[in-house]
ZAKOLKOL-433338 format. One record per residue: x, y, z of N, C-alpha, C in turn; residue number from 1. Coordinates in steps of 0.1 Angstrom, whole numbers, padded with zeros to 4 digits, always signed. Layout:
REM ZAKOLKOL-433338
+-------+-------+-------+-------+-------+-------+-------+-------+-------+-----+
:   n_x :   n_y :   n_z :  ca_x :  ca_y :  ca_z :   c_x :   c_y :   c_z : num :
+-------+-------+-------+-------+-------+-------+-------+-------+-------+-----+
:     X :     Y :     Z :     X :     Y :     Z :     X :     Y :     Z : NUM :
...
+-------+-------+-------+-------+-------+-------+-------+-------+-------+-----+
***
This chain:
REM ZAKOLKOL-433338
+-------+-------+-------+-------+-------+-------+-------+-------+-------+-----+
:   n_x :   n_y :   n_z :  ca_x :  ca_y :  ca_z :   c_x :   c_y :   c_z : num :
+-------+-------+-------+-------+-------+-------+-------+-------+-------+-----+
: +0009 : -0011 : -0003 : +0003 : +0001 : +0002 : +0008 : +0008 : +0001 :   1 :
: +0005 : +0022 : -0012 : +0014 : +0035 : -0010 : +0014 : +0044 : +0005 :   2 :
: +0021 : +0050 : +0009 : +0015 : +0059 : +0018 : +0014 : +0069 : +0015 :   3 :
: +0000 : +0075 : +0019 : -0005 : +0090 : +0015 : +0004 : +0104 : +0017 :   4 :
: +0002 : +0114 : +0008 : +0015 : +0125 : +0013 : +0000 : +0136 : +0018 :   5 :
: +0004 : +0143 : +0027 : -0005 : +0151 : +0030 : +0000 : +0168 : +0029 :   6 :
: -0007 : +0179 : +0026 : -0003 : +0192 : +0028 : +0004 : +0201 : +0039 :   7 :
: -0008 : +0195 : +0050 : -0008 : +0200 : +0063 : -0008 : +0189 : +0074 :   8 :
: +0001 : +0197 : +0083 : +0000 : +0188 : +0097 : -0018 : +0182 : +0102 :   9 :
: -0026 : +0192 : +0099 : -0036 : +0187 : +0106 : -0049 : +0179 : +0094 :  10 :
: -0043 : +0180 : +0082 : -0047 : +0169 : +0074 : -0041 : +0156 : +0080 :  11 :
: -0028 : +0154 : +0079 : -0024 : +0142 : +0082 : -0029 : +0136 : +0097 :  12 :
: -0027 : +0144 : +0104 : -0035 : +0138 : +0118 : -0049 : +0136 : +0118 :  13 :
: -0061 : +0143 : +0108 : -0073 : +0136 : +0108 : -0074 : +0125 : +0100 :  14 :
: -0068 : +0125 : +0088 : -0067 : +0115 : +0081 : -0070 : +0101 : +0088 :  15 :
: -0051 : +0102 : +0100 : -0049 : +0094 : +0107 : -0062 : +0089 : +0120 :  16 :
: -0065 : +0097 : +0120 : -0077 : +0092 : +0135 : -0090 : +0087 : +0121 :  17 :
: -0088 : +0087 : +0114 : -0101 : +0084 : +0106 : -0095 : +0071 : +0104 :  18 :
: -0081 : +0063 : +0102 : -0077 : +0049 : +0100 : -0075 : +0043 : +0115 :  19 :
: -0079 : +0051 : +0123 : -0080 : +0041 : +0136 : -0068 : +0048 : +0145 :  20 :
: -0063 : +0057 : +0142 : -0052 : +0064 : +0149 : -0051 : +0074 : +0157 :  21 :
: -0063 : +0067 : +0171 : -0071 : +0074 : +0179 : -0063 : +0078 : +0194 :  22 :
: -0053 : +0070 : +0196 : -0045 : +0081 : +0201 : -0035 : +0090 : +0205 :  23 :
: -0034 : +0103 : +0212 : -0025 : +0112 : +0210 : -0014 : +0109 : +0224 :  24 :
: +0000 : +0107 : +0214 : +0009 : +0103 : +0224 : +0021 : +0114 : +0225 :  25 :
: +0030 : +0112 : +0235 : +0033 : +0124 : +0238 : +0050 : +0120 : +0242 :  26 :
: +0060 : +0125 : +0231 : +0074 : +0122 : +0237 : +0079 : +0125 : +0255 :  27 :
: +0087 : +0116 : +0263 : +0085 : +0121 : +0276 : +0101 : +0114 : +0277 :  28 :
: +0112 : +0122 : +0273 : +0123 : +0120 : +0274 : +0128 : +0112 : +0284 :  29 :
: +0124 : +0123 : +0294 : +0130 : +0117 : +0309 : +0125 : +0104 : +0313 :  30 :
: +0123 : +0097 : +0304 : +0114 : +0081 : +0310 : +0116 : +0075 : +0300 :  31 :
: +0125 : +0082 : +0283 : +0126 : +0074 : +0277 : +0114 : +0064 : +0269 :  32 :
: +0104 : +0073 : +0264 : +0091 : +0065 : +0264 : +0083 : +0076 : +0256 :  33 :
: +0066 : +0072 : +0250 : +0056 : +0072 : +0249 : +0049 : +0077 : +0258 :  34 :
: +0036 : +0087 : +0262 : +0029 : +0080 : +0271 : +0013 : +0087 : +0261 :  35 :
: +0001 : +0086 : +0268 : -0007 : +0085 : +0264 : -0014 : +0094 : +0278 :  36 :
: -0014 : +0107 : +0283 : -0018 : +0112 : +0292 : -0032 : +0111 : +0292 :  37 :
: -0037 : +0112 : +0283 : -0053 : +0107 : +0286 : -0055 : +0087 : +0295 :  38 :
: -0048 : +0083 : +0289 : -0049 : +0066 : +0299 : -0039 : +0063 : +0308 :  39 :
: -0027 : +0068 : +0310 : -0014 : +0066 : +0313 : -0007 : +0054 : +0308 :  40 :
: -0004 : +0050 : +0301 : -0001 : +0043 : +0292 : +0013 : +0046 : +0290 :  41 :
: +0024 : +0039 : +0292 : +0038 : +0044 : +0286 : +0043 : +0034 : +0277 :  42 :
: +0049 : +0042 : +0264 : +0056 : +0033 : +0256 : +0067 : +0031 : +0256 :  43 :
: +0074 : +0019 : +0257 : +0093 : +0022 : +0260 : +0095 : +0019 : +0241 :  44 :
: +0106 : +0016 : +0240 : +0106 : +0017 : +0224 : +0106 : +0005 : +0222 :  45 :
: +0107 : -0007 : +0230 : +0103 : -0020 : +0222 : +0085 : -0020 : +0224 :  46 :
: +0079 : -0014 : +0227 : +0061 : -0013 : +0226 : +0060 : -0009 : +0216 :  47 :
: +0064 : -0007 : +0205 : +0055 : +0002 : +0191 : +0064 : -0001 : +0181 :  48 :
: +0057 : +0003 : +0168 : +0060 : +0001 : +0159 : +0061 : +0016 : +0150 :  49 :
: +0069 : +0021 : +0144 : +0061 : +0034 : +0134 : +0059 : +0028 : +0121 :  50 :
: +0042 : +0032 : +0121 : +0042 : +0026 : +0109 : +0038 : +0035 : +0098 :  51 :
: +0039 : +0051 : +0098 : +0041 : +0060 : +0090 : +0049 : +0070 : +0093 :  52 :
: +0053 : +0080 : +0085 : +0066 : +0092 : +0086 : +0056 : +0102 : +0077 :  53 :
: +0052 : +0114 : +0087 : +0048 : +0125 : +0075 : +0058 : +0132 : +0079 :  54 :
: +0065 : +0143 : +0068 : +0074 : +0155 : +0073 : +0066 : +0167 : +0069 :  55 :
: +0067 : +0180 : +0076 : +0061 : +0190 : +0070 : +0072 : +0200 : +0071 :  56 :
: +0074 : +0208 : +0057 : +0088 : +0218 : +0060 : +0078 : +0231 : +0059 :  57 :
: +0084 : +0240 : +0071 : +0081 : +0251 : +0074 : +0084 : +0260 : +0056 :  58 :
: +0070 : +0269 : +0052 : +0076 : +0276 : +0041 : +0082 : +0289 : +0041 :  59 :
: +0077 : +0294 : +0049 : +0084 : +0306 : +0056 : +0091 : +0307 : +0068 :  60 :
: +0087 : +0299 : +0076 : +0089 : +0302 : +0094 : +0096 : +0288 : +0096 :  61 :
: +0109 : +0287 : +0097 : +0114 : +0273 : +0106 : +0112 : +0265 : +0117 :  62 :
: +0101 : +0274 : +0118 : +0097 : +0270 : +0133 : +0085 : +0261 : +0132 :  63 :
: +0079 : +0262 : +0121 : +0068 : +0252 : +0116 : +0073 : +0237 : +0113 :  64 :
: +0087 : +0232 : +0111 : +0090 : +0222 : +0107 : +0083 : +0209 : +0117 :  65 :
: +0076 : +0200 : +0111 : +0073 : +0187 : +0123 : +0068 : +0178 : +0113 :  66 :
: +0072 : +0170 : +0121 : +0069 : +0152 : +0116 : +0058 : +0146 : +0126 :  67 :
: +0045 : +0143 : +0117 : +0039 : +0134 : +0125 : +0038 : +0116 : +0121 :  68 :
: +0042 : +0113 : +0133 : +0046 : +0097 : +0136 : +0033 : +0088 : +0137 :  69 :
: +0026 : +0077 : +0129 : +0019 : +0074 : +0132 : +0023 : +0056 : +0136 :  70 :
: +0015 : +0058 : +0150 : +0024 : +0047 : +0156 : +0016 : +0031 : +0163 :  71 :
: +0021 : +0021 : +0162 : +0008 : +0011 : +0168 : +0017 : +0003 : +0180 :  72 :
: +0011 : +0000 : +0188 : +0016 : -0009 : +0198 : +0007 : -0023 : +0198 :  73 :
: +0010 : -0035 : +0195 : +0003 : -0046 : +0195 : +0003 : -0051 : +0210 :  74 :
: +0013 : -0047 : +0213 : +0010 : -0052 : +0231 : +0000 : -0043 : +0238 :  75 :
: -0002 : -0033 : +0234 : -0009 : -0023 : +0242 : -0024 : -0025 : +0237 :  76 :
: -0026 : -0032 : +0224 : -0035 : -0026 : +0213 : -0039 : -0017 : +0210 :  77 :
: -0032 : -0005 : +0209 : -0032 : +0010 : +0207 : -0028 : +0013 : +0193 :  78 :
: -0035 : +0025 : +0186 : -0026 : +0029 : +0176 : -0025 : +0044 : +0178 :  79 :
: -0017 : +0053 : +0177 : -0017 : +0068 : +0177 : -0007 : +0076 : +0171 :  80 :
: -0009 : +0089 : +0173 : +0001 : +0096 : +0165 : +0010 : +0111 : +0173 :  81 :
: +0019 : +0110 : +0170 : +0034 : +0116 : +0179 : +0032 : +0127 : +0169 :  82 :
: +0038 : +0142 : +0171 : +0036 : +0156 : +0166 : +0053 : +0160 : +0171 :  83 :
: +0058 : +0159 : +0164 : +0071 : +0167 : +0167 : +0079 : +0176 : +0158 :  84 :
: +0086 : +0183 : +0165 : +0092 : +0197 : +0158 : +0107 : +0185 : +0156 :  85 :
: +0112 : +0197 : +0144 : +0120 : +0192 : +0137 : +0126 : +0200 : +0133 :  86 :
: +0147 : +0195 : +0130 : +0149 : +0210 : +0121 : +0154 : +0221 : +0135 :  87 :
: +0153 : +0234 : +0136 : +0156 : +0248 : +0141 : +0148 : +0243 : +0158 :  88 :
: +0138 : +0232 : +0159 : +0130 : +0238 : +0175 : +0132 : +0226 : +0180 :  89 :
: +0140 : +0215 : +0170 : +0140 : +0198 : +0175 : +0145 : +0197 : +0189 :  90 :
: +0143 : +0191 : +0194 : +0147 : +0188 : +0207 : +0157 : +0177 : +0204 :  91 :
: +0174 : +0177 : +0203 : +0184 : +0173 : +0205 : +0188 : +0161 : +0213 :  92 :
: +0180 : +0156 : +0223 : +0178 : +0148 : +0231 : +0185 : +0135 : +0225 :  93 :
: +0191 : +0127 : +0232 : +0193 : +0114 : +0224 : +0188 : +0102 : +0230 :  94 :
: +0182 : +0103 : +0237 : +0176 : +0096 : +0241 : +0172 : +0079 : +0235 :  95 :
: +0170 : +0067 : +0239 : +0163 : +0057 : +0230 : +0150 : +0061 : +0224 :  96 :
: +0144 : +0068 : +0229 : +0126 : +0066 : +0226 : +0128 : +0077 : +0210 :  97 :
: +0138 : +0087 : +0214 : +0140 : +0099 : +0198 : +0146 : +0091 : +0184 :  98 :
: +0159 : +0081 : +0192 : +0167 : +0074 : +0186 : +0158 : +0068 : +0179 :  99 :
: +0149 : +0057 : +0183 : +0139 : +0048 : +0171 : +0132 : +0059 : +0165 : 100 :
: +0124 : +0072 : +0169 : +0118 : +0075 : +0160 : +0128 : +0082 : +0148 : 101 :
: +0145 : +0085 : +0153 : +0144 : +0093 : +0139 : +0157 : +0078 : +0128 : 102 :
: +0154 : +0067 : +0136 : +0155 : +0059 : +0129 : +0153 : +0056 : +0120 : 103 :
: +0134 : +0058 : +0116 : +0132 : +0052 : +0103 : +0134 : +0064 : +0097 : 104 :
+-------+-------+-------+-------+-------+-------+-------+-------+-------+-----+
***
């Protein structure tokens, strides 16, 4: 299956939501995991797979450079998204979680 292409972050997250990626994950660098604040589930780097990556370039502002990750976890039966900055405003933390996200 060919990966879709999106023009905006909101277009990507809305389509992923429609395709079952309903959990909003956040990076928790100090614990090297992804966290869903709604359910308090913490995913270590071994607990999830990266299904899709969508990069968005800031046309006029480098602060608009974002990456949307579509994440799935068979262990927790969850699918969701992580939205993170890259480029100038990226977190340069070298935690295992960031390394896994960047490996893809």
